[in-house]
C-alpha positions as CSV (number, residue, x, y, z in Angstrom):
1,M,0.0,0.0,0.0
2,K,1.6,3.2,-1.1
3,T,-0.3,6.4,-1.8
4,T,1.5,9.6,-3.1
5,Y,0.9,12.5,-0.9
6,K,3.2,15.0,-2.7
7,G,2.0,18.5,-2.2
8,K,-0.6,17.5,0.4
9,S,-0.9,19.3,3.6
10,H,-1.1,17.6,7.0
11,T,-4.8,18.5,7.2
12,E,-5.4,16.8,3.7
13,I,-3.6,13.7,4.7
14,L,-5.5,13.5,8.0
15,H,-8.9,13.8,6.3
16,K,-8.0,11.5,3.4
17,N,-6.8,8.8,5.7
18,Y,-9.8,9.1,7.9
19,A,-12.2,8.9,5.1
20,K,-10.3,5.8,3.7
21,A,-10.3,4.1,7.1
22,L,-14.1,4.7,7.5
23,T,-14.6,3.1,4.0
24,L,-12.4,0.1,4.9
25,L,-14.4,-0.4,8.2
26,N,-17.7,-0.1,6.4
27,E,-16.6,-2.7,3.7
28,N,-15.0,-5.0,6.3
29,K,-11.6,-4.7,4.6
30,I,-9.6,-3.3,7.5
31,D,-8.5,-6.8,8.6
32,P,-6.6,-7.7,5.5
33,I,-4.4,-4.6,6.1
34,L,-3.9,-5.6,9.7
35,N,-3.0,-9.1,8.6
36,S,-0.3,-7.9,6.2
37,L,1.7,-6.8,9.1
38,S,4.1,-9.0,11.2
39,N,3.0,-10.6,14.4
40,A,5.1,-8.1,16.3
41,E,3.7,-5.1,14.5
42,K,0.1,-6.3,15.2
43,S,1.0,-6.9,18.9
44,H,2.5,-3.4,19.3
45,I,-0.4,-1.7,17.5
46,E,-2.8,-3.6,19.9
47,V,-0.9,-2.1,22.8
48,I,-1.4,1.5,21.4
49,T,-5.2,0.8,20.9
50,E,-5.5,-0.6,24.4
51,N,-4.0,2.6,25.7
52,F,-6.1,5.1,23.7
53,E,-7.4,6.8,26.8
54,G,-4.5,6.5,29.3
55,G,-1.9,7.1,26.6
56,K,-3.3,10.0,24.7
57,G,0.1,11.8,24.7
58,V,1.7,8.8,22.9
59,L,-1.2,8.4,20.6
60,T,-1.0,12.0,19.5
61,V,2.7,12.0,19.1
62,L,2.5,8.8,17.0
63,I,-0.2,10.1,14.7
64,T,1.7,13.4,14.3
65,S,4.8,11.3,13.4
66,L,2.9,9.3,10.8
67,V,1.2,12.1,9.2
68,H,4.4,14.1,9.0
69,K,6.3,11.1,7.4
70,L,3.6,10.9,4.7
71,C,4.0,14.7,4.1
72,N,7.7,14.5,4.1
73,P,8.9,11.1,3.4
74,K,12.6,12.0,3.8
75,Q,12.2,13.3,7.3
76,D,13.5,11.0,10.1
77,I,10.4,11.3,12.4
78,R,12.3,10.2,15.4
79,R,14.0,13.6,15.3
80,H,10.9,15.4,16.7
81,Q,12.4,18.8,17.7
82,D,13.7,21.4,15.1
83,N,16.7,22.0,17.3
84,M,17.9,18.5,16.6
85,K,20.2,17.9,13.6
86,G,17.8,17.1,10.8
87,G,14.8,17.5,13.1
88,Y,11.3,19.2,12.7
89,S,8.8,20.7,15.1
90,G,6.5,17.9,16.1
91,R,4.8,20.0,18.7
92,G,4.1,22.8,16.3
93,I,2.5,20.4,13.8
94,D,0.5,18.7,16.5
95,T,-0.8,22.0,18.1
96,K,-1.8,23.4,14.7
97,Y,-3.2,20.3,12.9
98,I,-3.3,17.0,14.9
99,T,-4.9,17.8,18.3
100,P,-7.6,20.0,16.6
101,F,-8.4,17.1,14.1
102,M,-8.5,14.6,17.0
103,K,-10.9,16.9,19.0
104,E,-13.0,17.6,15.9
105,L,-13.5,13.8,15.2
106,G,-14.3,13.0,18.9
107,F,-11.1,11.0,19.3
108,P,-9.0,10.9,22.5
109,A,-7.0,14.1,22.5
110,M,-4.6,16.2,24.7
111,S,-5.7,19.8,25.7
112,E,-3.0,21.3,23.5
113,S,-0.2,18.9,22.4
114,G,1.2,15.4,23.2
115,W,4.6,17.1,23.5
116,L,3.5,18.8,26.7
117,T,3.7,15.3,28.4
118,R,7.1,15.3,30.3
119,S,7.9,11.7,29.1
120,L,7.7,12.8,25.5
121,E,9.1,16.3,25.5
122,Q,12.8,15.3,26.1
123,N,15.3,16.7,23.6
124,L,16.4,13.3,22.5
125,P,15.4,11.4,19.3
126,Y,12.6,8.7,19.7
127,D,15.0,5.9,19.1
128,L,15.0,2.5,21.0
129,S,17.3,4.0,23.7
130,Y,15.0,7.0,24.3
131,P,15.0,7.4,28.2
132,G,11.6,9.1,28.7
133,K,9.4,7.4,31.4
134,I,6.5,6.4,29.3
135,T,4.1,4.3,31.1
136,P,3.2,1.5,31.1
137,K,6.5,0.0,29.7
138,E,4.7,-1.9,27.0
139,L,3.3,1.3,25.6
140,K,6.8,2.9,25.4
141,T,8.1,-0.2,23.7
142,A,5.3,-0.2,21.1
143,F,5.6,3.5,20.4
144,L,9.4,3.4,19.9
145,Y,9.1,0.0,17.9
146,L,6.6,1.4,15.4
147,L,8.8,4.4,14.6
148,E,11.9,2.2,14.4
149,Q,10.0,0.0,11.9
150,I,9.3,3.0,9.6
151,E,12.7,4.5,9.8
152,S,14.9,1.4,9.8
153,H,12.8,-1.2,8.0
154,N,10.9,1.1,5.5
155,E,7.4,-0.1,6.8
156,S,4.4,1.8,5.8
157,P,3.3,4.8,7.8
158,E,0.2,4.8,6.0
159,K,-0.8,1.3,7.0
160,Y,-0.2,2.1,10.7
161,L,-2.3,5.3,10.3
162,L,-5.2,3.6,8.7
163,I,-5.3,0.9,11.2
164,L,-5.2,3.4,14.2
165,F,-7.9,5.5,12.5
166,A,-10.1,2.4,12.1
167,R,-9.6,1.5,15.8
168,L,-10.2,5.1,16.9
169,I,-13.5,5.0,14.9
170,E,-14.6,1.8,16.6
171,H,-13.5,3.2,20.0
172,R,-15.5,6.4,19.4
173,E,-18.5,4.3,18.3
174,K,-18.5,2.2,21.5
175,K,-17.8,5.2,23.6
176,K,-19.9,8.1,22.7
177,I,-22.1,8.0,19.6
178,D,-25.2,10.0,20.6
179,L,-28.3,8.3,19.1
180,A,-31.3,10.5,18.7
181,K,-34.5,9.7,20.6
182,P,-37.2,11.7,19.0
183,T,-40.3,12.4,21.1
184,A,-44.0,13.0,20.2
185,L,-43.8,11.0,16.8
186,T,-46.9,9.7,15.2
187,I,-47.2,5.9,14.7
188,T,-46.9,6.6,10.9
189,T,-43.8,8.5,11.3
190,I,-42.1,5.9,13.5
191,I,-43.0,3.2,10.9
192,N,-41.5,5.4,8.1
193,F,-38.3,6.0,10.2
194,L,-38.0,2.2,10.7
195,K,-38.6,1.4,7.1
196,Q,-35.9,3.7,6.0
197,H,-33.5,2.4,8.6
198,F,-34.1,-1.3,7.6
199,E,-34.1,-0.9,4.0
200,T,-31.1,1.4,3.4
201,K,-28.3,-0.3,1.4
202,Y,-25.4,-0.4,3.9
203,A,-21.8,-1.2,3.2
204,T,-21.4,-3.2,6.3
205,R,-23.2,-6.3,7.5
206,G,-25.7,-6.2,10.3
207,A,-28.8,-4.6,8.8
208,S,-30.8,-7.8,9.0
209,R,-30.5,-7.4,12.7
210,L,-32.5,-4.1,12.7
211,P,-35.9,-5.5,12.4
212,T,-35.2,-8.0,15.2
213,L,-34.2,-5.1,17.5
214,A,-37.4,-3.2,16.6
215,I,-39.6,-6.2,17.3
216,Y,-37.8,-6.8,20.6
217,A,-38.3,-3.2,21.5
218,A,-42.0,-3.7,20.9
219,Y,-42.1,-6.7,23.3
220,Q,-40.1,-4.8,25.9
221,C,-43.2,-2.6,26.0
222,L,-45.8,-5.5,25.6
223,V,-44.5,-7.4,28.6
224,N,-45.1,-4.4,30.8
225,E,-48.6,-3.3,29.3
226,M,-50.5,-6.5,28.4
227,K,-52.1,-8.8,31.0
228,R,-51.4,-11.8,28.7
229,F,-47.8,-11.5,29.6
230,K,-48.1,-11.1,33.3
231,G,-45.6,-13.3,35.0
232,K,-43.8,-14.1,31.7
233,I,-40.2,-13.4,31.0
234,L,-38.7,-11.8,27.9
235,M,-35.5,-13.6,27.2
236,P,-32.4,-11.6,26.2
237,L,-31.5,-11.6,22.6
238,E,-28.9,-14.1,21.5
239,E,-25.8,-13.0,19.5
240,H,-26.7,-12.5,15.9
241,T,-24.2,-15.1,14.9
242,S,-25.8,-17.8,17.0
243,S,-28.1,-20.0,15.1
244,D,-31.4,-21.2,16.8
245,K,-30.3,-24.8,16.6
246,S,-26.9,-24.2,18.3
247,S,-28.4,-21.8,20.9
248,G,-31.4,-24.1,21.7
249,R,-33.8,-21.2,20.9
250,V,-36.9,-21.7,18.9
251,G,-37.0,-18.2,17.6
252,D,-35.2,-14.9,17.5
253,I,-37.4,-13.7,20.3
254,E,-38.8,-15.8,23.1
255,I,-41.2,-15.3,26.0
256,R,-40.9,-17.9,28.7
257,D,-43.1,-18.7,31.7
258,A,-42.0,-19.0,35.3
259,E,-41.2,-22.7,34.6
260,D,-38.8,-21.7,31.9
261,K,-41.0,-23.1,29.2
262,V,-41.5,-21.3,25.9
263,F,-44.7,-19.5,25.9
264,E,-44.4,-17.3,22.7
265,A,-41.8,-16.8,20.1
266,V,-41.0,-14.8,17.0
267,E,-38.9,-15.6,14.0
268,I,-37.9,-12.5,11.9
269,K,-36.8,-12.5,8.3
270,H,-35.2,-9.7,6.6
271,G,-35.7,-9.6,2.8
272,V,-37.0,-13.2,2.7
273,A,-40.7,-13.9,1.9
274,I,-42.4,-16.3,4.2
275,N,-43.0,-19.7,2.5
276,P,-44.3,-23.2,3.5
277,Q,-40.8,-24.5,4.1
278,L,-39.9,-21.8,6.6
279,I,-43.1,-22.8,8.6
280,R,-42.1,-26.5,8.4
281,D,-38.6,-25.5,9.7
282,A,-40.1,-23.5,12.5
283,Y,-42.2,-26.4,13.6
284,E,-39.2,-28.6,13.8
285,K,-37.8,-26.1,16.3
286,F,-40.8,-25.7,18.5
287,K,-42.6,-29.0,18.3
288,S,-41.3,-30.2,21.7
289,Q,-42.3,-27.0,23.5
290,P,-45.7,-26.1,24.9
291,I,-45.7,-22.9,23.0
292,Q,-49.0,-21.1,22.4
293,R,-48.2,-18.7,19.6
294,Y,-45.4,-18.6,17.0
295,Y,-44.9,-15.6,14.9
296,L,-43.0,-15.6,11.5
297,L,-42.5,-11.9,10.5
298,S,-40.8,-10.6,7.4
299,T,-40.0,-7.3,5.8
300,V,-41.3,-8.9,2.5
301,E,-45.0,-8.6,2.7
302,D,-45.9,-10.2,-0.7
303,I,-46.9,-13.8,0.0
304,Q,-46.9,-16.0,-3.1
305,E,-47.9,-19.4,-1.6
306,S,-50.8,-18.5,0.6
307,D,-52.9,-21.6,0.1
308,D,-49.9,-23.9,0.9
309,I,-48.9,-21.8,3.9
310,N,-52.4,-21.8,5.2
311,K,-52.6,-25.7,4.9
312,E,-49.2,-26.0,6.7
313,I,-50.5,-23.6,9.6
314,S,-53.7,-25.7,9.9
315,R,-51.7,-29.0,10.0
316,I,-49.5,-27.7,12.8
317,S,-52.4,-26.4,14.8
318,K,-54.1,-29.8,14.7
319,I,-51.0,-31.8,15.6
320,H,-49.5,-29.4,18.1
321,G,-52.1,-26.8,19.0
322,C,-49.7,-23.9,18.5
323,Q,-51.2,-20.9,16.6
324,V,-48.7,-20.0,13.9
325,I,-49.1,-16.4,12.8
326,I,-47.4,-15.0,9.7
327,N,-47.4,-11.2,8.9
328,G,-45.2,-8.4,7.7
329,I,-42.8,-6.6,10.0
330,Y,-44.5,-3.2,9.4
331,P,-48.1,-4.1,9.8
332,S,-47.1,-5.9,13.1
333,L,-45.2,-3.0,14.4
334,K,-48.1,-0.6,13.5
335,Y,-50.5,-2.9,15.3
336,Y,-48.2,-3.2,18.4
337,L,-47.6,0.6,18.7
338,R,-51.3,1.1,19.1
339,F,-51.3,-0.7,22.4
340,F,-48.7,1.4,23.9
341,H,-49.6,4.1,26.4
342,N,-46.5,6.2,25.1
343,P,-44.9,5.3,21.8
344,Y,-41.8,7.1,23.0
345,D,-41.2,4.0,25.2
346,F,-40.9,1.9,22.0
347,T,-38.4,4.5,20.4
348,D,-36.4,4.6,23.5
349,N,-36.1,0.8,23.7
350,Y,-35.1,0.6,19.9
351,V,-32.4,3.1,20.4
352,E,-31.0,1.5,23.5
353,N,-31.0,-1.7,21.6
354,L,-29.0,-0.1,18.7
355,K,-26.6,1.1,21.3
356,R,-26.0,-2.3,23.0
357,D,-26.1,-4.7,20.1
358,K,-22.7,-5.8,18.9
359,T,-23.8,-6.5,15.6
360,I,-24.8,-2.9,14.8
361,K,-22.1,-0.8,13.3
362,F,-21.3,2.8,13.2
363,E,-22.9,3.2,9.8
364,H,-26.3,1.9,11.0
365,K,-26.2,4.3,14.0
366,L,-25.2,7.2,11.9
367,K,-28.0,6.5,9.5
368,W,-30.7,6.5,12.3
369,N,-29.5,9.9,13.3
370,E,-29.6,11.1,9.7
371,I,-33.2,9.7,9.3
372,V,-34.3,11.4,12.5
373,S,-32.7,14.7,11.9
374,G,-34.1,14.8,8.3
375,V,-37.8,14.8,9.5
376,K,-39.9,17.9,8.7
377,R,-41.6,18.9,11.8
């Protein structure tokens, strides 16, 4: 990986690599770059990542060094003060470009400059014998090692920068993305928001989880507001990667009774139409449970094989007694929302689910905010 940055300013290099890191994350392409590094490089970058908050000074100085190397490839970035032979003013570049950028993007940042940290301000090159008391020791080792790799082994500062930006984006996402919680929305507006959120074409995986989080948010309200669910327990959602078979679940969402027996379950399909085979598959999962209702809900509302589906539902009802109900996601949500004392409770649950669920990426959260902020009130 080698991009020419001739004539580019520090600011342009920062923004270009940030945008590239965001794209790589969205397309799940950051791991190949990480895997192109040696085990030692990966290990040391991991140490930097683990110390983003406690080692903000090191992080800032490292990013300043990487950006300046891309701006001036012939510069030995270990010589970080302009009074050194062949040196440059790392602090000046940091204060003017790097720290303001870090603050603007919501990344861990110093108040003014990483060079104001005593352990980093010494008038000696950042070589492997640098005496500054950077703590913890493994952070010092990682910092000096990465600079040494660039200057002595011609490793790519761009790779390091992209990986660090990708990890910083992930760190920011986990830490502080503020998801909008609109109030006083009509049911129609809520459904329109959800439809946009579900059906946007995303670069990252995970969108198929969104309808599940919405239906789960509805059940979080239902169990508190409907007598039918008194004494029943809404089970926590399983990881998105867990199949029902491996987890022992009969559906994506389960309600259990006080004896831990399945009372009601919901299977949710994103972009897949309900068909007879899906119903047969569902029956195989719940046939040994004393379940009363089993919902199959899909974002695809056009049902092609309604006669065969109805026959299968009738057959299961006679054999087992369970009422299998098929419907579209949107009509179901619209129906549920009418029951709620305050629809805001549903929106609040959905947003909290977006925050917590590990499958949901930065792109999905950002889209929710864009949808909400775009509403005409």
